[in-house]
KOLSE-5296 format. One record per residue (C-alpha): x negated, y, z; residue number from 1; chain; residue in one letter. Coordinates in nm, 4 decimals. Example, Ala and Ser with C-alpha at 12.3 -4.5 7.8 and 13.67 -1.06 7.14 Angstrom:
<rs>
     east    north       up  nr kette rest
  -1.2300  -0.4500   0.7800   1     A    A
  -1.3670  -0.1060   0.7140   2     A    S
</rs>
This chain:
<rs>
     east    north       up  nr kette rest
 -13.0302  19.9524   1.1205   1     A    M
 -13.1211  19.6247   1.2967   2     A    D
 -13.3381  19.3851   1.1255   3     A    Q
 -13.4377  19.0104   1.1652   4     A    I
 -13.7803  18.8951   1.1917   5     A    R
 -13.8903  18.5405   1.1165   6     A    I
 -14.2124  18.3766   1.1350   7     A    R
 -14.1714  18.0382   0.9199   8     A    G
 -14.2965  17.6979   0.9524   9     A    G
 -14.1269  17.5571   1.2523  10     A    N
 -13.8928  17.2468   1.2125  11     A    P
 -13.5736  17.2809   1.4043  12     A    L
 -13.4916  17.0402   1.6683  13     A    H
 -13.2009  17.0701   1.8999  14     A    G
 -12.8302  17.1409   1.9137  15     A    T
 -12.6115  17.4187   1.7596  16     A    I
 -12.2501  17.4826   1.8550  17     A    Q
 -12.0310  17.5490   1.5601  18     A    I
 -11.7907  17.8193   1.6274  19     A    G
 -11.4460  17.8826   1.4976  20     A    G
 -11.3760  17.9586   1.1112  21     A    A
 -11.3739  18.3112   1.0476  22     A    K
 -11.2021  18.2727   0.7123  23     A    N
 -10.9390  18.0823   0.9151  24     A    A
 -10.9177  18.3455   1.2203  25     A    A
 -10.8622  18.6254   0.9940  26     A    L
 -10.5253  18.5163   0.8375  27     A    P
 -10.4323  18.3578   1.1750  28     A    L
 -10.4614  18.7049   1.3312  29     A    M
 -10.2585  18.8615   1.0508  30     A    A
  -9.9842  18.5972   1.1083  31     A    A
  -9.9005  18.7482   1.4627  32     A    C
  -9.7279  19.0392   1.2612  33     A    L
  -9.4378  18.7897   1.1508  34     A    L
  -9.3104  18.7595   1.5169  35     A    S
  -9.2043  18.9733   1.8068  36     A    D
  -9.3240  18.7088   2.0418  37     A    E
  -9.6931  18.6662   2.1395  38     A    P
  -9.9445  18.4455   1.9164  39     A    L
 -10.2214  18.2965   2.1286  40     A    V
 -10.5371  18.1924   1.9237  41     A    L
 -10.8182  18.0194   2.0804  42     A    S
 -11.1680  17.9003   1.9632  43     A    N
 -11.1987  18.2590   1.8068  44     A    L
 -11.5698  18.3672   1.6792  45     A    P
 -11.7538  18.6619   1.8127  46     A    H
 -11.8017  18.8547   1.4670  47     A    L
 -11.7796  19.1889   1.3365  48     A    A
 -11.4831  19.0857   1.1042  49     A    D
 -11.2921  18.9702   1.3921  50     A    I
 -11.3512  19.3132   1.5577  51     A    A
 -11.2436  19.4885   1.2410  52     A    T
 -10.9200  19.2963   1.2205  53     A    M
 -10.8733  19.3309   1.6044  54     A    T
 -10.8990  19.7206   1.5341  55     A    N
 -10.6503  19.6880   1.2440  56     A    L
 -10.3842  19.5266   1.4313  57     A    L
 -10.4153  19.7474   1.7318  58     A    S
 -10.3679  20.0362   1.4869  59     A    E
 -10.0489  19.8826   1.3679  60     A    L
  -9.9143  19.8585   1.7209  61     A    G
 -10.0229  19.5074   1.8200  62     A    V
 -10.1330  19.4541   2.1736  63     A    N
 -10.4379  19.2601   2.1685  64     A    V
 -10.5426  19.1055   2.5080  65     A    A
 -10.8113  18.8663   2.5906  66     A    M
 -10.6760  18.5513   2.7994  67     A    N
 -10.9659  18.5013   3.0461  68     A    G
 -10.7777  18.2181   3.2280  69     A    S
 -10.7738  17.9950   2.9115  70     A    A
 -11.0696  17.7715   2.8246  71     A    P
 -11.3331  17.9823   2.6642  72     A    G
 -11.1034  18.2924   2.7540  73     A    G
 -11.3632  18.4299   2.9881  74     A    H
 -11.6040  18.4516   2.6710  75     A    A
 -11.3440  18.6549   2.4612  76     A    G
 -11.2547  18.3458   2.2493  77     A    R
 -10.8871  18.3254   2.3204  78     A    T
 -10.6650  18.6261   2.2288  79     A    F
 -10.2931  18.7003   2.3166  80     A    K
 -10.1472  18.9058   2.0150  81     A    L
  -9.8187  19.0693   2.0772  82     A    D
  -9.6627  19.2453   1.7898  83     A    A
  -9.3115  19.2976   1.9727  84     A    A
  -9.3427  19.6787   1.9357  85     A    K
  -9.5126  19.7147   1.6029  86     A    T
  -9.3751  20.0089   1.4272  87     A    T
  -9.6597  20.1531   1.2102  88     A    D
  -9.7128  19.9949   0.8735  89     A    T
  -9.9970  20.1868   0.7679  90     A    I
 -10.3311  20.0020   0.7271  91     A    A
 -10.5827  20.2923   0.6721  92     A    P
 -10.8589  20.3020   0.4383  93     A    Y
 -11.1140  20.3787   0.7169  94     A    D
 -11.0497  20.0190   0.8455  95     A    L
 -10.9509  19.8245   0.5304  96     A    V
 -11.2579  19.9462   0.3667  97     A    R
 -11.4834  19.7432   0.5912  98     A    K
 -11.3209  19.4118   0.5097  99     A    M
 -11.1483  19.2562   0.2226 100     A    R
 -10.9450  19.0199   0.4213 101     A    A
 -10.7661  19.3271   0.5800 102     A    S
 -10.5097  19.3017   0.2792 103     A    V
 -10.3640  19.0035   0.4606 104     A    L
 -10.1467  19.2375   0.6632 105     A    V
  -9.9585  19.3136   0.3478 106     A    L
  -9.7497  18.9920   0.3427 107     A    G
  -9.6494  18.9871   0.7124 108     A    P
  -9.5712  19.3578   0.7406 109     A    L
  -9.3442  19.3397   0.4387 110     A    L
  -9.1718  19.0258   0.5303 111     A    A
  -9.0843  19.1389   0.8794 112     A    R
  -9.0663  19.5085   0.8658 113     A    Q
  -8.9472  19.5653   0.5059 114     A    G
  -9.2285  19.7979   0.4223 115     A    R
  -9.6305  19.8408   0.4325 116     A    A
  -9.8786  20.0925   0.2962 117     A    R
 -10.2244  19.9274   0.2977 118     A    V
 -10.5469  20.0648   0.1674 119     A    S
 -10.7011  19.8833  -0.1519 120     A    L
 -10.9583  19.6687   0.0372 121     A    P
 -11.3417  19.6543   0.0429 122     A    G
 -11.5830  19.3951   0.1776 123     A    G
 -11.8895  19.2303   0.0154 124     A    C
 -12.0090  19.3707  -0.3223 125     A    A
 -12.0156  19.0082  -0.4925 126     A    I
 -11.7881  19.0704  -0.7769 127     A    G
 -11.4229  19.1472  -0.8739 128     A    T
 -11.1582  19.0051  -0.6302 129     A    R
 -10.8301  19.1733  -0.7507 130     A    P
 -10.5451  19.1829  -0.5478 131     A    V
 -10.3072  19.2059  -0.8471 132     A    D
 -10.2350  18.8439  -0.7932 133     A    L
 -10.1003  18.9082  -0.4397 134     A    H
  -9.8796  19.1905  -0.5715 135     A    L
  -9.7461  19.0191  -0.8791 136     A    K
  -9.6439  18.7369  -0.6484 137     A    A
  -9.4785  18.9891  -0.4010 138     A    L
  -9.2813  19.1380  -0.6544 139     A    E
  -9.1558  18.8036  -0.7810 140     A    Q
  -9.0054  18.7715  -0.4076 141     A    L
  -8.8535  19.1230  -0.4610 142     A    G
  -9.0930  19.3597  -0.3362 143     A    A
  -9.1149  19.6947  -0.5066 144     A    E
  -9.4861  19.7962  -0.5190 145     A    I
  -9.6609  20.1254  -0.6247 146     A    E
 -10.0335  20.1937  -0.6328 147     A    L
 -10.1050  20.5742  -0.5597 148     A    A
 -10.4304  20.7627  -0.4181 149     A    E
 -10.5875  20.4043  -0.3396 150     A    G
 -10.3049  20.2598  -0.1447 151     A    Y
 -10.0510  19.9803  -0.1682 152     A    I
  -9.6974  20.1101  -0.1077 153     A    D
  -9.4769  19.7990  -0.0723 154     A    A
  -9.1021  19.7971   0.0010 155     A    R
  -8.8615  19.5304   0.0547 156     A    A
  -8.6039  19.7143   0.2566 157     A    E
  -8.3301  19.4455   0.2152 158     A    A
  -8.5712  19.1772   0.2871 159     A    G
  -8.7571  18.9263   0.0638 160     A    L
  -8.6041  18.6584  -0.1450 161     A    T
  -8.7530  18.3099  -0.2107 162     A    G
  -8.8785  18.2501  -0.5601 163     A    G
  -9.1029  17.9994  -0.7716 164     A    H
  -9.4552  18.1530  -0.7935 165     A    I
  -9.7371  18.0095  -0.9879 166     A    V
 -10.0884  18.1561  -0.9732 167     A    F
 -10.2615  18.1851  -1.2963 168     A    P
 -10.5870  18.1159  -1.1018 169     A    T
 -10.6640  17.9751  -0.7645 170     A    V
 -10.6534  18.2601  -0.5046 171     A    T
 -10.7226  18.1972  -0.1412 172     A    V
 -10.6151  18.5492   0.0055 173     A    G
 -10.3115  18.5314  -0.2449 174     A    G
 -10.2084  18.2024  -0.1042 175     A    T
 -10.2221  18.3253   0.2349 176     A    E
 -10.0472  18.6150   0.1929 177     A    N
  -9.7660  18.4753   0.0041 178     A    I
  -9.7409  18.1870   0.2341 179     A    L
  -9.6927  18.4316   0.5253 180     A    M
  -9.4380  18.6468   0.3513 181     A    A
  -9.2300  18.3550   0.2234 182     A    A
  -9.1889  18.2165   0.5985 183     A    T
  -8.9311  18.5132   0.6517 184     A    L
  -8.7962  18.5398   0.2945 185     A    A
  -8.4122  18.4298   0.2278 186     A    R
  -8.4090  18.0849   0.0579 187     A    G
  -8.6819  17.8560  -0.0551 188     A    D
  -9.0242  17.9588  -0.2217 189     A    T
  -9.2441  17.7350  -0.4297 190     A    V
  -9.5991  17.8384  -0.4435 191     A    I
  -9.7718  17.6604  -0.7280 192     A    G
 -10.1381  17.6359  -0.8040 193     A    N
 -10.2041  17.7175  -0.4301 194     A    A
 -10.5683  17.7006  -0.2827 195     A    A
 -10.6154  17.3980  -0.0751 196     A    R
 -10.8876  17.5249   0.1528 197     A    E
 -10.8766  17.3772   0.5027 198     A    P
 -10.8233  17.7384   0.6425 199     A    E
 -10.4784  17.7669   0.4519 200     A    I
 -10.3709  17.4423   0.5988 201     A    G
 -10.4843  17.5777   0.9353 202     A    D
 -10.2659  17.8970   0.8779 203     A    L
  -9.9970  17.6771   0.7664 204     A    A
  -9.9920  17.4470   1.0693 205     A    K
 -10.0044  17.7655   1.2896 206     A    C
  -9.6964  17.9028   1.0937 207     A    L
  -9.5156  17.5810   1.1380 208     A    C
  -9.5891  17.6007   1.5242 209     A    A
  -9.4334  17.9454   1.5188 210     A    M
  -9.1215  17.7925   1.3531 211     A    G
  -9.1986  17.8117   0.9979 212     A    A
  -9.0662  17.5240   0.7655 213     A    E
  -9.3507  17.4319   0.5222 214     A    I
  -9.4133  17.1254   0.3088 215     A    D
  -9.6967  17.0080   0.0947 216     A    G
  -9.9613  17.1345   0.3370 217     A    I
 -10.3128  17.0611   0.1967 218     A    G
 -10.1927  17.0131  -0.1492 219     A    S
 -10.1875  17.2559  -0.4434 220     A    D
  -9.8058  17.3134  -0.4118 221     A    T
  -9.6442  17.4700  -0.1039 222     A    L
  -9.2588  17.4458  -0.0468 223     A    R
  -9.1276  17.7057   0.1977 224     A    V
  -8.7853  17.7172   0.3581 225     A    R
  -8.7285  18.0732   0.4827 226     A    G
  -8.6179  18.1457   0.8546 227     A    V
  -8.4601  18.4298   1.0241 228     A    E
  -8.7624  18.4729   1.2805 229     A    R
  -9.0634  18.3092   1.4077 230     A    L
  -9.1351  18.2661   1.7592 231     A    H
  -9.4627  18.2616   1.9603 232     A    G
  -9.7056  17.9878   1.9637 233     A    A
 -10.0659  17.8713   2.0525 234     A    G
 -10.3217  17.7695   1.8043 235     A    H
 -10.6891  17.6586   1.8080 236     A    A
 -10.8926  17.7794   1.4975 237     A    V
 -11.0727  17.4953   1.3350 238     A    L
 -11.4574  17.4924   1.3101 239     A    P
 -11.6358  17.7042   1.0652 240     A    D
 -11.7400  17.4543   0.7728 241     A    R
 -11.9549  17.7301   0.6107 242     A    I
 -12.1485  17.7787   0.9290 243     A    E
 -12.1628  17.3993   0.9532 244     A    T
 -12.3099  17.3656   0.5976 245     A    G
 -12.5587  17.6646   0.6609 246     A    T
 -12.7245  17.5116   0.9680 247     A    Y
 -12.7208  17.1865   0.7935 248     A    A
 -12.9516  17.3369   0.5395 249     A    V
 -13.1631  17.5046   0.7918 250     A    A
 -13.2324  17.1657   0.9476 251     A    A
 -13.3287  17.0356   0.5857 252     A    A
 -13.5126  17.3327   0.4782 253     A    I
 -13.7417  17.3239   0.7933 254     A    T
 -13.7838  16.9241   0.7886 255     A    G
 -13.6069  16.9133   1.1277 256     A    G
 -13.3210  16.7345   1.2937 257     A    E
 -13.0114  16.9129   1.4475 258     A    V
 -12.6832  16.8307   1.6086 259     A    L
 -12.4154  17.0428   1.4959 260     A    L
 -12.1905  17.0260   1.8025 261     A    K
 -11.8163  17.0292   1.7049 262     A    G
 -11.8704  17.0024   1.3319 263     A    A
 -11.6148  16.8018   1.1207 264     A    R
 -11.7015  16.5929   0.8280 265     A    T
 -11.3693  16.6071   0.6677 266     A    D
 -11.4102  16.9877   0.6088 267     A    L
 -11.7346  16.9782   0.4386 268     A    I
 -11.7099  16.6507   0.2079 269     A    E
 -11.8558  16.8088  -0.0925 270     A    A
 -12.1368  16.9677   0.0761 271     A    V
 -12.2312  16.6529   0.2522 272     A    I
 -12.2066  16.4515  -0.0801 273     A    D
 -12.4370  16.7223  -0.2592 274     A    V
 -12.6864  16.7466   0.0084 275     A    L
 -12.7087  16.3729   0.0286 276     A    G
 -12.8042  16.3461  -0.3290 277     A    Q
 -13.0728  16.6326  -0.2373 278     A    V
 -13.2279  16.3964   0.0609 279     A    G
 -13.0373  16.5264   0.3559 280     A    V
 -12.9086  16.2676   0.6045 281     A    R
 -12.5832  16.3226   0.7957 282     A    F
 -12.4763  16.1073   1.1129 283     A    D
 -12.1405  16.1664   1.2346 284     A    D
 -12.1083  16.1038   1.6122 285     A    G
 -11.8583  16.1911   1.8945 286     A    P
 -12.0073  16.5150   1.9587 287     A    D
 -12.0532  16.6446   1.5776 288     A    G
 -12.2995  16.5921   1.2875 289     A    L
 -12.6571  16.5241   1.3303 290     A    R
 -12.8497  16.6311   1.0240 291     A    V
 -13.1979  16.5510   0.9154 292     A    S
 -13.4128  16.4778   0.6033 293     A    R
 -13.4328  16.0991   0.4835 294     A    T
 -13.7747  15.9491   0.4540 295     A    N
 -13.8286  16.0910   0.1211 296     A    G
 -13.8815  16.4533   0.0213 297     A    G
 -13.6164  16.6964  -0.1051 298     A    L
 -13.5024  16.6564  -0.4776 299     A    T
 -13.3533  16.9252  -0.7045 300     A    G
 -13.0040  16.8608  -0.7834 301     A    V
 -12.7630  17.0445  -1.0256 302     A    D
 -12.4711  17.2022  -0.8622 303     A    L
 -12.1187  17.3965  -0.9876 304     A    M
 -11.9188  17.5644  -0.7351 305     A    T
 -11.5409  17.5142  -0.7376 306     A    E
 -11.2289  17.5613  -0.5708 307     A    P
 -11.1848  17.3434  -0.2663 308     A    Y
 -11.2223  17.0356  -0.2595 309     A    P
 -11.5084  17.1383  -0.4626 310     A    G
 -11.8567  17.2781  -0.3507 311     A    F
 -11.7752  17.5953  -0.1757 312     A    P
 -11.8964  17.9468  -0.3264 313     A    T
 -11.9895  18.0431   0.0311 314     A    D
 -12.2549  17.7836   0.0318 315     A    M
 -12.4150  17.8546  -0.3037 316     A    Q
 -12.6769  18.0882  -0.1933 317     A    A
 -12.7910  17.8776   0.0937 318     A    Q
 -12.7998  17.5752  -0.1368 319     A    F
 -13.0346  17.8045  -0.3864 320     A    M
 -13.2780  17.8706  -0.0975 321     A    A
 -13.2984  17.5009  -0.0280 322     A    L
 -13.3596  17.4182  -0.4087 323     A    M
 -13.6560  17.6553  -0.4085 324     A    T
 -13.8531  17.4073  -0.1741 325     A    V
 -13.7162  17.0754  -0.3269 326     A    A
 -13.8990  16.8761  -0.6050 327     A    N
 -13.8179  16.9506  -0.9415 328     A    G
 -13.5541  17.1645  -1.1103 329     A    A
 -13.1885  17.2343  -1.0460 330     A    S
 -12.9347  17.4579  -1.2088 331     A    M
 -12.6593  17.6301  -1.0214 332     A    I
 -12.3457  17.7410  -1.1936 333     A    T
 -12.1203  18.0077  -0.9978 334     A    E
 -11.7631  17.9648  -1.1271 335     A    T
 -11.5794  18.1690  -0.8643 336     A    I
 -11.7408  18.5205  -0.8429 337     A    F
 -11.9290  18.6857  -1.1360 338     A    E
 -12.1848  18.8725  -0.9300 339     A    N
 -12.2913  18.6283  -0.6829 340     A    R
 -12.6710  18.5909  -0.7437 341     A    F
 -12.7938  18.9259  -0.5850 342     A    M
 -13.0046  18.7212  -0.3599 343     A    H
 -13.2180  18.6001  -0.6560 344     A    V
 -13.4516  18.9067  -0.6789 345     A    P
 -13.5152  18.8926  -0.2896 346     A    E
 -13.5980  18.5269  -0.3148 347     A    L
 -13.8364  18.6398  -0.6059 348     A    H
 -14.0182  18.8605  -0.3327 349     A    R
 -14.0860  18.5448  -0.1455 350     A    M
 -14.2195  18.3515  -0.4350 351     A    G
 -13.9097  18.1632  -0.5637 352     A    A
 -13.9117  18.0590  -0.9233 353     A    D
 -13.5348  18.1315  -1.0304 354     A    I
 -13.4225  18.2413  -1.3891 355     A    N
 -13.0595  18.3658  -1.4211 356     A    V
 -12.8679  18.2978  -1.7299 357     A    Q
 -12.5340  18.4515  -1.7124 358     A    G
 -12.3365  18.2566  -1.4481 359     A    R
 -12.5989  18.0056  -1.3987 360     A    S
 -12.9491  17.9968  -1.2297 361     A    A
 -13.2249  17.7542  -1.3104 362     A    I
 -13.4443  17.7036  -1.0058 363     A    V
 -13.7809  17.5267  -1.0411 364     A    R
 -13.8700  17.3918  -0.6789 365     A    G
 -14.1537  17.3021  -0.4781 366     A    N
 -14.2639  17.6365  -0.4481 367     A    Q
 -14.4536  17.7531  -0.1267 368     A    K
 -14.2562  18.0523  -0.0069 369     A    L
 -14.4082  18.3461   0.1416 370     A    S
 -14.2790  18.5991   0.3997 371     A    G
 -14.1764  18.9298   0.2716 372     A    A
 -13.9678  19.2292   0.3406 373     A    P
 -13.6285  19.1442   0.1837 374     A    V
 -13.2904  19.3360   0.1764 375     A    M
 -12.9547  19.1600   0.2301 376     A    A
 -12.6761  19.2351  -0.0156 377     A    T
 -12.3784  19.0366   0.1204 378     A    D
 -12.2769  18.8026   0.3873 379     A    L
 -12.4131  18.4690   0.2281 380     A    R
 -12.6955  18.6109   0.0568 381     A    A
 -12.8316  18.7402   0.3909 382     A    S
 -12.8335  18.4118   0.5524 383     A    V
 -13.0001  18.2572   0.2245 384     A    S
 -13.3055  18.4923   0.3001 385     A    L
 -13.3027  18.3762   0.6724 386     A    V
 -13.3232  18.0122   0.5544 387     A    L
 -13.6047  18.1013   0.3111 388     A    A
 -13.7690  18.2828   0.5969 389     A    G
 -13.7610  17.9700   0.8213 390     A    L
 -13.9575  17.7776   0.5494 391     A    A
 -14.1943  18.0323   0.4245 392     A    A
 -14.5338  18.1084   0.5446 393     A    Q
 -14.5847  18.4353   0.7118 394     A    G
 -14.3469  18.6719   0.8379 395     A    E
 -14.0147  18.7769   0.6812 396     A    T
 -13.8281  19.0836   0.7648 397     A    L
 -13.4540  19.0822   0.6775 398     A    V
 -13.2927  19.4057   0.6423 399     A    N
 -12.9259  19.5291   0.6176 400     A    R
 -12.8336  19.2253   0.8665 401     A    V
 -12.4945  19.4017   0.9527 402     A    Y
 -12.3965  19.1771   0.6626 403     A    H
 -12.4710  18.8789   0.8852 404     A    L
 -12.2943  18.9945   1.1892 405     A    D
 -11.9733  18.9811   0.9761 406     A    R
 -11.9906  18.6075   0.9507 407     A    G
 -12.2566  18.4321   1.1646 408     A    Y
 -12.2237  18.4643   1.5639 409     A    E
 -12.5594  18.4842   1.7414 410     A    R
 -12.7462  18.3431   1.4570 411     A    L
 -13.0877  18.4423   1.5941 412     A    E
 -13.0034  18.2947   1.9298 413     A    E
 -12.8839  17.9657   1.7992 414     A    K
 -13.1864  17.9275   1.5680 415     A    L
 -13.4289  18.0364   1.8366 416     A    S
 -13.2888  17.7729   2.0865 417     A    A
 -13.3826  17.5138   1.8295 418     A    C
 -13.7428  17.6177   1.7924 419     A    G
 -13.7471  17.8693   1.5112 420     A    A
 -13.9620  18.2008   1.5567 421     A    D
 -13.6840  18.4533   1.4960 422     A    I
 -13.5653  18.7661   1.6740 423     A    E
 -13.3663  19.0578   1.6046 424     A    R
 -13.5446  19.3950   1.6061 425     A    V
 -13.3119  19.6701   1.7155 426     A    R
 -13.3344  20.0155   1.5301 427     A    S
</rs>
C-alpha cells in the first residue's frame, strides 16, 4: 500500500485550489437515476469515492461519459450521466461495501423503477451510521422493505406516495435519499427535522433544475410536490467546505499563509468562527480565502461538533491536531459519531497529550510533536495525521493512505506546491 512521507517544520506559502465537494457530488451523481435524460455535472473532484460511485452507476446501466469540450472537462471534471436505459436495480455488495454513500441510489431507484435491491453499506469505521432512518421514511412513502442476506429489498411497484416524515435525529444521507425519492412521489411530501448541510441545498437546487418542485431549501423543513418525471439539467458542484477547512488548519498549524482559491466563507462560517478564536485570520477576497495566523500564538479553545450550521464532525480530527500545538488546554466533544477518536492513539505516538473520556477529549497543547510511523483509520483521521506531520520535528510516515484518496484530491501535490516536504511513497 502507498504511504505518505512528511518531513515537518516548513511553513506553507502559496495557493491551493479547492475542488468540488465530495459529499455534494455523490448524491448529485445518484440523482441521475431519477430521469431518462442526461444530467451533466461539472466541478467534480478526482477521488476514489467518485470512481466507486461511477462504477456503481455503470453497473446499474447508466452511461457515464466525460465531456471533454466543457470547461475543465478535459481533466475529467465534467460528467454526462445518462440513465435512459437503466434496467438493473441491484447495487451489489462488492461495490457498496467500499462506500457508505452508495445507499443513496436506493431512493432514486425505488422512485423511478419501483424496485431496488441494495447491499447494506460500508465505508469508514467511525461508528454506527444506521440506514434504518432511510428505510422507515421510505416505508412512510409506501415502500415495502425487507432485509435479507445483507441486502435491502425495496418495492413500490405502484409508485411512491407523498407523506409527512419527521426524522427523530438529523440524518444527512436520510434527508438526501428521501428528498430524491419524494420528487417522483404522488402528492406532497414534508420532510421535518431535515439536515441543513450545504450539500443538501446543492442537491435540492440541482433537482429543481431537473424539474422538481421543492420549497424550504436551506431550512429544516423541506416541502416537495411530486412530479410525473424529471428532465435533464446541468449543475456545477459547490466547493468542498471540509477541504477548505483542512487546508486552513494546514496554514495555521505550520505558521504559514495560504490562499484557498475558490473557497466560500458562507459554507464554513462555524469553522471560521472557531479558528478565529484560536488565532487564525481569514481574509475574504475575489479569488477565495487567504488564511494565516494572527500576530499572537495559537490558543486552545473548547469545541463541540454539531449538525450544520454547527462545527462539522468532519473537521474534528483536524482541529484536534491543531490543538496539540496551541497554548493551553482544550476540550473537544464529539456529538455526531460515537467512535471518532481513533486518531488519538496515533497522535500520542507523535507526542500529543490527549486524554479521552467518553465522547470528549482533553487536549493539553503547546506540545513539540515528533515525527513517527502512524496508521490512518478513516478519512478525516488520516488527514489529521498529515497535519500533525507538517508541524512535527523529523519524519512522519502515514500508512493506509487509501483513506485519504477517498476524500482529498492530490493532497501531497497541493501541499508540496506550498513548500511542504511531503511525498507519496508508492508500494
